[in-house]
PASETI-592752 format. One record per residue (C-alpha): residue in one letter; z, y, x. Coordinates in pm, whole numbers, plus 50000, padded with zeros to 5 digits. Example, Ala and Ser with C-alpha at 12.3 -4.5 7.8 and 13.67 -1.06 7.14 Angstrom:
// residues 2
> code z y x
> A 50780 49550 51230
> S 50714 49894 51367
//
This chain:
// residues 513
> code z y x
> M 70203 25297 51250
> S 70137 25079 50944
> V 69798 24946 50839
> Q 69819 25154 50519
> I 69867 25479 50713
> V 69578 25395 50946
> A 69350 25324 50647
> K 69435 25659 50487
> I 69383 25842 50815
> V 69040 25680 50856
> A 68941 25789 50504
> F 69049 26148 50568
> V 68885 26168 50911
> L 68554 26037 50774
> Y 68561 26288 50492
> L 68660 26588 50704
> G 68412 26493 50974
> F 68132 26476 50719
> M 68217 26827 50590
> I 68200 26965 50944
> Y 67870 26782 51001
> I 67723 26957 50695
> G 67832 27290 50839
> L 67657 27214 51168
> R 67338 27102 50989
> S 67335 27412 50768
> A 67389 27654 51056
> K 67022 27639 51160
> N 66916 27777 50819
> N 67113 28100 50855
> N 66859 28344 50992
> S 66963 28646 50786
> P 67254 28780 50578
> K 67063 28677 50263
> D 67055 28318 50392
> F 67422 28323 50497
> F 67557 28479 50175
> L 67310 28358 49911
> G 67114 28068 50058
> G 66792 28265 50023
> R 66811 28215 49641
> K 66677 27861 49689
> V 66958 27646 49544
> G 66875 27403 49262
> P 67058 27356 48927
> W 67265 27048 49016
> V 67402 27194 49337
> T 67452 27537 49175
> A 67639 27393 48875
> L 67872 27160 49064
> S 67926 27416 49336
> A 68023 27681 49079
> E 68265 27449 48898
> A 68416 27294 49211
> S 68476 27634 49367
> D 68616 27754 49033
> S 68859 27470 48974
> S 69028 27460 49316
> A 69334 27250 49392
> W 69521 27368 49088
> L 69293 27140 48880
> L 69436 26836 49063
> M 69778 26972 49152
> G 69875 27285 48956
> L 69777 27174 48605
> P 69885 26808 48640
> G 70217 26936 48775
> L 70255 27159 48470
> C 70183 26860 48244
> Y 70432 26648 48437
> L 70713 26887 48340
> G 70621 26889 47973
> G 70382 27185 47976
> I 70131 27001 47761
> K 70063 27288 47519
> E 70011 27539 47798
> T 69781 27296 47981
> V 69573 27234 47668
> W 69533 27603 47582
> T 69461 27696 47943
> S 69199 27422 47966
> L 69038 27532 47640
> G 69025 27888 47765
> L 68865 27780 48092
> I 68604 27561 47923
> V 68512 27837 47677
> G 68501 28092 47960
> T 68277 27866 48169
> Y 68028 27816 47888
> L 68015 28184 47788
> N 67975 28289 48150
> W 67674 28061 48196
> L 67534 28163 47856
> F 67565 28542 47874
> V 67600 28637 48241
> A 67402 28388 48453
> K 67042 28478 48367
> P 67088 28857 48323
> L 67287 28882 48648
> R 67025 28697 48853
> K 66749 28910 48702
> C 66944 29234 48738
> S 67053 29167 49097
> V 66690 29106 49196
> A 66567 29412 49005
> F 66820 29643 49169
> D 66689 29618 49524
> D 66767 29246 49564
> A 67148 29285 49578
> I 67317 28984 49742
> T 67688 29066 49697
> I 67892 29196 49404
> P 67984 29532 49567
> S 67620 29591 49668
> F 67513 29501 49312
> F 67753 29759 49164
> S 67649 30019 49420
> K 67279 29976 49347
> R 67321 29935 48972
> F 67508 30268 48946
> N 67324 30448 49229
> D 67648 30515 49418
> K 67541 30718 49721
> S 67904 30817 49789
> H 67997 30451 49862
> V 68327 30494 49673
> L 68239 30211 49434
> T 68150 29984 49725
> I 68477 30053 49906
> V 68691 30008 49593
> S 68515 29682 49499
> A 68540 29545 49853
> F 68910 29633 49872
> F 69002 29439 49559
> I 68780 29145 49656
> V 68950 29109 49993
> F 69298 29168 49846
> F 69279 28909 49567
> F 69071 28659 49763
> T 69331 28654 50040
> I 69591 28551 49780
> Y 69354 28298 49624
> T 69264 28145 49961
> A 69632 28102 50037
> S 69661 27869 49735
> G 69400 27638 49891
> F 69588 27621 50219
> V 69914 27547 50033
> A 69740 27262 49849
> C 69620 27113 50178
> A 69970 27132 50321
> K 70128 26965 50014
> L 69866 26691 50020
> F 69919 26605 50387
> R 70296 26608 50336
> S 70269 26379 50033
> V 70024 26132 50193
> F 70125 26128 50560
> G 70469 26288 50559
> L 70336 26567 50782
> N 70527 26887 50832
> Y 70421 27157 50582
> Y 70305 27392 50858
> V 70103 27122 51034
> G 69921 27055 50708
> L 69846 27427 50672
> I 69692 27437 51020
> I 69471 27130 50958
> G 69337 27278 50634
> L 69276 27613 50801
> V 69081 27464 51094
> V 68851 27241 50887
> I 68767 27503 50623
> L 68704 27768 50887
> T 68477 27541 51090
> Y 68212 27463 50829
> T 68234 27801 50652
> I 68180 28000 50972
> L 67898 27773 51086
> G 67713 27693 50766
> G 67751 27989 50530
> Y 67636 27967 50166
> L 67419 27655 50199
> A 67701 27462 50369
> V 67947 27585 50107
> C 67720 27486 49817
> T 67633 27146 49966
> T 67993 27057 50042
> D 68098 27188 49699
> F 67841 26962 49534
> L 67980 26656 49715
> Q 68338 26767 49650
> G 68268 26826 49281
> S 68116 26478 49254
> L 68420 26323 49423
> I 68662 26509 49194
> F 68467 26390 48887
> I 68464 26025 48999
> A 68835 26031 49088
> F 68932 26168 48747
> V 68715 25935 48540
> I 68805 25610 48717
> S 69174 25689 48761
> S 69222 25801 48400
> I 69070 25480 48267
> I 69282 25262 48497
> L 69596 25456 48407
> V 69551 25413 48032
> I 69470 25041 48068
> T 69767 24981 48299
> L 70005 25137 48044
> G 69881 24904 47769
> G 69613 25116 47602
> P 69616 25463 47443
> G 69880 25387 47179
> N 70136 25234 47416
> A 70071 25500 47677
> I 70141 25782 47429
> D 70456 25609 47303
> Q 70592 25573 47657
> A 70510 25936 47739
> S 70693 26047 47421
> Q 70993 25837 47520
> F 70997 25996 47865
> N 70985 26343 47709
> A 71278 26261 47480
> L 71485 26134 47773
> A 71401 26445 47972
> L 71513 26676 47691
> A 71835 26474 47659
> G 71915 26547 48024
> Q 71859 26192 48150
> F 71677 26318 48462
> G 71893 26617 48549
> E 71912 26984 48456
> E 71596 27093 48638
> I 71364 26867 48438
> K 71563 26921 48117
> N 71525 27299 48147
> A 71156 27270 48225
> F 71089 27051 47919
> A 71308 27271 47700
> G 71129 27585 47817
> N 70788 27436 47746
> S 70894 27328 47399
> N 70943 27698 47313
> F 70571 27767 47329
> S 70523 28112 47171
> L 70231 28320 47048
> F 70241 28513 47376
> S 70225 28182 47562
> G 69918 28071 47367
> I 69737 28403 47415
> S 69824 28405 47784
> A 69701 28050 47837
> F 69373 28094 47648
> S 69307 28434 47808
> W 69218 28259 48135
> C 68867 28258 47981
> L 68841 28632 48055
> G 68858 28569 48428
> Y 68518 28403 48455
> F 68314 28718 48402
> G 68466 28874 48715
> M 68496 28586 48963
> P 68278 28684 49264
> H 68271 28333 49412
> I 68149 28191 49078
> I 67903 28453 48957
> I 67748 28475 49303
> R 67617 28123 49226
> F 67414 28272 48941
> M 67249 28511 49187
> G 67165 28227 49428
> I 67004 27978 49188
> R 66636 27902 49250
> S 66501 28036 48919
> N 66609 28160 48577
> D 66437 27862 48417
> E 66695 27626 48574
> I 67002 27810 48444
> K 67009 27627 48109
> K 67016 27289 48285
> A 67287 27411 48523
> R 67495 27535 48228
> R 67490 27191 48064
> I 67582 27018 48389
> G 67863 27258 48470
> T 68017 27261 48122
> S 68008 26879 48095
> W 68179 26852 48434
> M 68452 27091 48318
> V 68525 26911 47991
> I 68556 26564 48147
> S 68758 26691 48445
> Y 69012 26870 48228
> I 69056 26562 48012
> G 69134 26376 48335
> T 69385 26645 48436
> F 69565 26608 48104
> I 69574 26226 48116
> I 69701 26198 48474
> G 69953 26481 48442
> T 70096 26351 48113
> L 70090 25976 48176
> G 70170 26004 48546
> T 70534 26057 48453
> V 70553 25711 48295
> Y 70331 25540 48551
> L 70540 25658 48847
> A 70869 25595 48669
> G 70806 25223 48626
> S 70901 24989 48344
> N 71257 25119 48305
> L 71215 25482 48202
> S 71589 25549 48185
> N 71615 25461 48553
> P 71284 25578 48705
> V 71155 25441 49034
> M 70999 25780 49120
> L 71079 26122 48979
> L 70913 26434 49118
> T 71137 26739 49132
> G 71191 27050 49341
> G 70827 27157 49342
> A 70702 26803 49415
> Q 70570 26773 49057
> E 70243 26924 49184
> T 70188 26603 49382
> V 70174 26383 49070
> F 69799 26320 49120
> S 69839 26218 49484
> E 70142 25998 49415
> T 69954 25827 49131
> M 69654 25758 49357
> L 69880 25616 49630
> K 70042 25376 49385
> M 69722 25283 49202
> Y 69480 25196 49484
> P 69464 25018 49820
> A 69529 25257 50109
> F 69167 25328 50207
> I 69045 25382 49847
> A 69350 25597 49775
> G 69268 25799 50085
> L 68913 25859 49964
> F 69026 25967 49619
> L 69299 26186 49763
> C 69022 26363 49949
> A 68938 26494 49600
> I 69244 26719 49628
> L 69134 26827 49971
> A 68787 26877 49825
> A 68920 27100 49548
> S 69117 27309 49796
> M 68831 27341 50040
> S 68558 27404 49782
> T 68742 27710 49655
> A 68875 27842 49985
> D 68534 27829 50154
> S 68366 28017 49868
> Q 68639 28279 49864
> L 68626 28331 50239
> L 68249 28372 50224
> S 68264 28623 49936
> A 68542 28824 50097
> S 68369 28833 50437
> S 68044 28948 50275
> S 68227 29250 50135
> I 68346 29348 50481
> S 68037 29271 50691
> F 67752 29349 50454
> D 67895 29606 50214
> I 68129 29799 50443
> Y 67995 29745 50796
> K 67621 29729 50727
> G 67629 29947 50416
> I 67851 30229 50543
> I 67965 30206 50905
> N 67650 30091 51087
> K 67343 30100 50864
> D 67115 30020 51157
> A 67298 29700 51252
> D 67060 29409 51304
> E 67097 29078 51120
> K 67261 28900 51414
> K 67530 29166 51433
> V 67598 29142 51059
> L 67627 28762 51081
> L 67870 28796 51373
> I 68086 29042 51178
> S 68072 28802 50880
> R 68207 28515 51084
> I 68478 28729 51241
> S 68576 28848 50892
> V 68608 28489 50769
> L 68845 28417 51057
> V 69061 28728 51004
> I 69094 28681 50626
> A 69183 28314 50671
> I 69455 28402 50921
> I 69604 28661 50682
> A 69596 28406 50398
> F 69766 28158 50631
> G 70039 28416 50692
> L 70094 28454 50315
> C 70158 28079 50292
> L 70452 28121 50529
> L 70633 28371 50304
> P 70921 28250 50080
> N 70831 28154 49722
> N 70457 28148 49799
> D 70420 27772 49774
> S 70330 27747 49404
> I 69959 27671 49374
> F 69948 27756 49004
> G 70132 28087 49058
> L 69905 28205 49340
> V 69588 28113 49152
> S 69695 28275 48825
> Y 69771 28606 49001
> A 69437 28618 49184
> W 69248 28500 48874
> A 69394 28785 48671
> G 69307 29031 48945
> F 68938 28942 48950
> G 68905 28903 48575
> A 69055 29246 48510
> T 68888 29443 48789
> F 68533 29305 48772
> G 68493 29118 48441
> P 68440 29416 48209
> L 68220 29591 48468
> I 67988 29291 48506
> L 67939 29279 48129
> L 67891 29654 48095
> S 67651 29674 48388
> L 67429 29405 48235
> F 67437 29508 47870
> W 67531 29877 47840
> K 67277 30128 47963
> N 67513 30428 47953
> C 67786 30296 48181
> T 67821 30543 48471
> K 67937 30528 48831
> E 68252 30726 48743
> G 68329 30487 48460
> A 68284 30185 48688
> I 68515 30327 48956
> S 68782 30421 48699
> G 68766 30078 48536
> I 68800 29881 48860
> I 69093 30089 48987
> G 69270 30095 48650
> G 69229 29721 48592
> G 69344 29630 48943
> I 69652 29853 48934
> T 69746 29724 48588
> V 69737 29361 48705
> V 69952 29429 49013
> A 70206 29638 48818
> W 70225 29398 48521
> H 70268 29101 48755
> N 70559 29265 48932
> F 70731 29362 48606
> A 70712 29008 48466
> W 71083 28955 48544
> M 71168 29204 48266
> G 71041 28963 47999
> G 70936 29085 47654
> I 70576 29207 47646
> F 70554 29153 48023
> K 70552 28779 47957
> L 70193 28826 47849
> Y 69952 28711 48122
> E 69851 29018 48322
> I 69479 28951 48280
> V 69498 29066 47915
> P 69630 29421 47969
> G 69429 29453 48291
> F 69102 29356 48119
> I 69167 29594 47829
> V 69256 29887 48059
> C 68946 29831 48274
> L 68718 29811 47970
> L 68864 30118 47798
> L 68860 30333 48110
> A 68504 30235 48196
> V 68378 30314 47845
> V 68575 30637 47790
> V 68501 30784 48133
> S 68132 30687 48102
> L 68109 30867 47767
> C 68266 31177 47923
> T 68050 31194 48235
> K 67689 31295 48293
> K 67431 31019 48292
> D 67213 30959 48598
> E 66849 30967 48484
> E 66745 30753 48779
> V 66995 30485 48676
> L 66883 30496 48313
> A 66519 30453 48415
> A 66604 30162 48648
> F 66801 29992 48370
> D 66504 30018 48135
> K 66281 29855 48398
> Y 66534 29573 48444
> K 66549 29505 48069
> A 66170 29502 48051
> L 66138 29230 48315
> A 66036 28886 48192
> D 66302 28614 48200
//
């Protein structure tokens, strides 16, 4: 075993060991479901902001988007990034403070299904069951993307078998999530978000300087693109660059519409409910948005210039060319070439950090829907807190195993594809309902149920008809969001209003910020 491999292994072991240590330290603070799922609403603005953005970005920030850039998808990357930055800011601006206030006002709700149930006075539990179903369904898909990223990283860095990498990622993420709950997830996300930020900033600067400054770097990237379109690097890369050059109106709308997803992401908006006070939300918004802007600039630089950097001085005869799905490892390959083994190992932990920071949050949100909303809320209302925590941890394990199984299916190894599907699912099923529940007094239980079901079914159907082309090329979040919103509004207007709900909404609006 070479010295370089040993140095990278040491870096990874130190990092993974520290994450597990945080889980063990946080375990002693979990004395109730509120502690396990929401940290007792005691988390400060810095940890809340970086935790929200790190769990939002996931591995596709360091693998999916740079890989898209690598194959000439610059326009799609730019419009997607713009949509995500706008969505982040608007989410913090319009949803964060009202959601925290509203969730406290409506019987101190600590999960999204319980919030909906209490907000709309759903004694039938239909809304809880429907919400929990879609949360578990789409989070299982989303979690699978994190495991795939771990597997690709370990294969790229250590040459490990894909399935071995999946198992390592599964074990580490499960360990600190099951032990530490929300506080462990937020603390590790804060550290992971910081590592991602540092890796992007330093590496982007070094990359531009190495290629002779901004002007020379852009010229070389343009030359690479021209050679790719001319077929110098084979049909696969030629077709990818040619396809991306035909960036249409539908493509632009689809890319920017990622912004709609933020309003319905349970693992992101739950951070708003867990922050220490409403007064700290403004500070958290500035921190989170700044992190997003700088990180996406880094994604663009490394994805675009990584082609030239890895190719070497003779672009017509590149030293390294990533094809066959390996383009999503452009960040890791760049780090391995740029730094000494140990430093590269530490920065490559940023990819692991992105994967883990999202997967842990998703597992926690999904398990809360099963243990707190379904088990405690419906099946066994008299269950004590220890029993609920046990069911929570078992749920984390079961969902992770199912997600692991999805990673083994054919054609489920695209990080960007898995994330985009799950993102659309959450944005379309919950996004409109979160906004309506906070700002529209007359939204009813029947409207909420209709909207969630209609939005979820639309996303799944649209996604599976994408092969037909035409209008189905439009990102499924757009029709799903529209269907959910329309159904919720129309059905609410046609159904009887609950006077108890109307009175509770008035009390919520009257509360001081």
